[in-house]
C-alpha positions in Angstrom: -13.2 -13.5 -3.0 -10.6 -16.3 -2.7 -11.1 -17.9 -6.1 -10.4 -15.1 -8.5 -10.1 -15.2 -12.3 -6.3 -15.1 -11.9 -6.3 -18.0 -9.4 -8.4 -20.0 -11.8 -5.9 -19.3 -14.6 -3.0 -20.3 -12.4 -4.8 -23.5 -11.4 -5.5 -24.3 -15.1 -1.8 -23.8 -16.0 -0.7 -26.1 -13.2 -3.2 -28.7 -14.3 -2.0 -28.5 -17.9 1.6 -28.8 -16.8 0.9 -31.9 -14.7 -1.0 -33.5 -17.6 1.6 -32.7 -20.3 4.9 -33.1 -18.5 6.6 -35.8 -16.5 8.3 -34.4 -13.4 11.7 -35.7 -12.7 13.5 -34.4 -9.7 17.2 -34.4 -9.3 19.0 -33.0 -6.2 22.6 -31.8 -6.1 24.7 -29.6 -3.9 26.7 -26.7 -5.4 29.5 -24.6 -4.0 28.2 -21.0 -4.2 31.0 -19.4 -2.2 31.8 -17.1 -5.2 28.1 -15.9 -5.4 28.0 -15.3 -1.6 31.2 -13.2 -1.8 30.0 -11.3 -4.9 26.8 -10.3 -3.2 28.6 -9.4 0.1 31.0 -7.2 -1.9 28.1 -5.4 -3.6 26.5 -4.8 -0.2 29.8 -3.4 1.2 30.2 -1.1 -1.7 26.6 0.1 -1.1 25.9 -0.6 -4.7 22.6 0.6 -6.0 21.9 -2.8 -7.4 22.4 -5.6 -5.0 21.5 -8.8 -6.9 19.6 -11.6 -5.3 21.0 -15.0 -5.5 18.2 -15.8 -8.0 19.4 -12.9 -10.2 23.0 -14.2 -10.2 21.8 -17.8 -10.9 19.6 -16.5 -13.8 22.7 -15.0 -15.4 24.6 -18.3 -15.0 21.6 -20.4 -16.2 21.5 -18.4 -19.4 25.2 -19.2 -20.0 24.5 -22.9 -19.4 21.6 -22.9 -21.8 23.8 -21.4 -24.5 26.1 -24.5 -24.3 23.3 -27.1 -23.6 20.9 -26.4 -26.4 18.7 -29.4 -25.6 17.3 -27.5 -22.6 16.8 -24.3 -24.6 13.5 -25.4 -26.0 9.8 -25.0 -25.5 6.8 -27.2 -26.4 4.8 -26.0 -29.5 1.1 -25.4 -29.2 -0.1 -28.9 -29.6 2.7 -30.5 -27.7 3.9 -32.4 -30.7 7.3 -30.9 -31.1 10.0 -28.8 -29.4 10.8 -25.4 -30.6 14.5 -24.3 -30.2 15.0 -20.9 -28.6 17.8 -18.8 -29.9 20.2 -17.4 -27.2 19.2 -13.7 -27.8 15.6 -14.8 -26.9 16.5 -16.5 -23.6 13.9 -15.4 -21.1 14.2 -16.6 -17.6 11.0 -16.9 -15.5 11.0 -16.0 -11.8 8.4 -17.7 -9.6 6.9 -15.0 -7.4 4.5 -15.7 -4.6 1.7 -13.1 -4.6 -1.7 -12.8 -2.8 -3.3 -13.9 -6.0 -1.1 -17.1 -6.2 2.1 -18.0 -7.9 3.0 -15.8 -10.9 6.0 -16.1 -13.2 7.2 -12.9 -14.8 10.0 -13.3 -17.4 13.2 -11.4 -17.6 14.0 -11.0 -21.3 17.4 -11.2 -23.1 19.2 -12.5 -20.0 22.3 -13.6 -21.9 23.0 -10.1 -23.2 22.0 -8.3 -20.0 24.4 -7.2 -17.3 23.9 -8.4 -13.8 22.8 -4.9 -12.9 20.2 -4.9 -15.7 18.9 -8.3 -14.6 18.7 -7.1 -11.0 16.8 -4.0 -11.9 14.4 -5.9 -14.2 13.7 -8.6 -11.6 13.0 -6.1 -8.9 10.6 -4.2 -11.3 8.8 -7.4 -12.3 8.5 -8.8 -8.8 7.1 -5.5 -7.6 4.6 -5.5 -10.5 3.6 -9.1 -9.7 3.0 -8.3 -6.1 0.9 -5.2 -7.0 -1.2 -7.4 -9.4 -0.1 -5.2 -12.3 1.6 -7.8 -14.6 0.3 -8.2 -18.1 0.2 -11.4 -20.0 3.2 -10.4 -22.2 5.4 -10.0 -19.1 4.7 -13.7 -18.2 5.2 -15.3 -21.6 8.2 -16.5 -23.5 10.4 -18.0 -20.8 12.8 -20.9 -21.6 13.2 -22.0 -18.0 11.8 -20.8 -14.6 13.7 -20.3 -11.4 12.0 -20.8 -8.1 13.8 -20.1 -4.9 12.7 -21.5 -1.5 16.1 -21.2 0.1 15.0 -18.1 2.2 12.5 -20.4 4.0 15.3 -22.9 4.9 14.1 -25.4 2.3 17.0 -27.6 1.0 15.2 -29.4 -1.8 11.7 -29.6 -3.3 9.9 -30.7 -6.5 8.7 -27.6 -8.4 6.1 -27.8 -11.1 7.3 -27.1 -14.7 5.9 -23.9 -16.1 4.5 -25.4 -19.3 5.3 -24.9 -22.2 8.8 -24.8 -20.8 10.6 -28.1 -20.4 12.5 -27.5 -17.2 12.4 -25.6 -13.9 15.2 -25.0 -11.4 14.3 -25.2 -7.8 16.9 -23.4 -5.6 17.3 -24.4 -2.0 19.0 -22.8 1.0 22.6 -21.7 1.1 24.4 -23.3 4.1 27.9 -23.2 5.3 29.2 -26.8 5.5 32.5 -28.5 6.2 34.2 -29.8 3.1 37.4 -31.7 2.5 40.2 -29.9 0.7 43.2 -31.6 -0.7 41.6 -34.8 0.5 42.7 -34.3 4.1 41.9 -30.8 5.5 38.4 -29.8 6.5 37.4 -26.2 5.8 34.1 -24.3 5.8 
């Protein structure tokens, strides 16, 4: 059966988001050399927890939210006001493609968690999502969602906000590109 109860719920949430939010898409390029090196170092060390780029970005996003409180909010039930979210309650949603459709489990307390804890929790939640075992509580309370299509070679896209959140971060591919250093030299 293609149109399951879960797929209907996902479609309803997407419809609600499109009705209650105004999508604005901004594209930028970021130098993630330090993230690439960090991940490579973890692999070389045969670390038990090798973070995904999304795990590392989740940790950084929590730090940004702490300093940019206007983004650390959620809509209230009737969409009439924004509710501030305290830093200790920052939950970061992870968009996960499953056979039932797109699900968004939430990593809790990201700001206080170590990168290893975030990595372990994201792996656990992604596995539960793909097994169809997530419960409602594991998908609620996010302050922002991360969706990563970089592994598919996508550079930029317009993701749909996970209402009642007010923002979503779409992550594109990581590419090696030439850049000018000191205004004169070109380096990778």
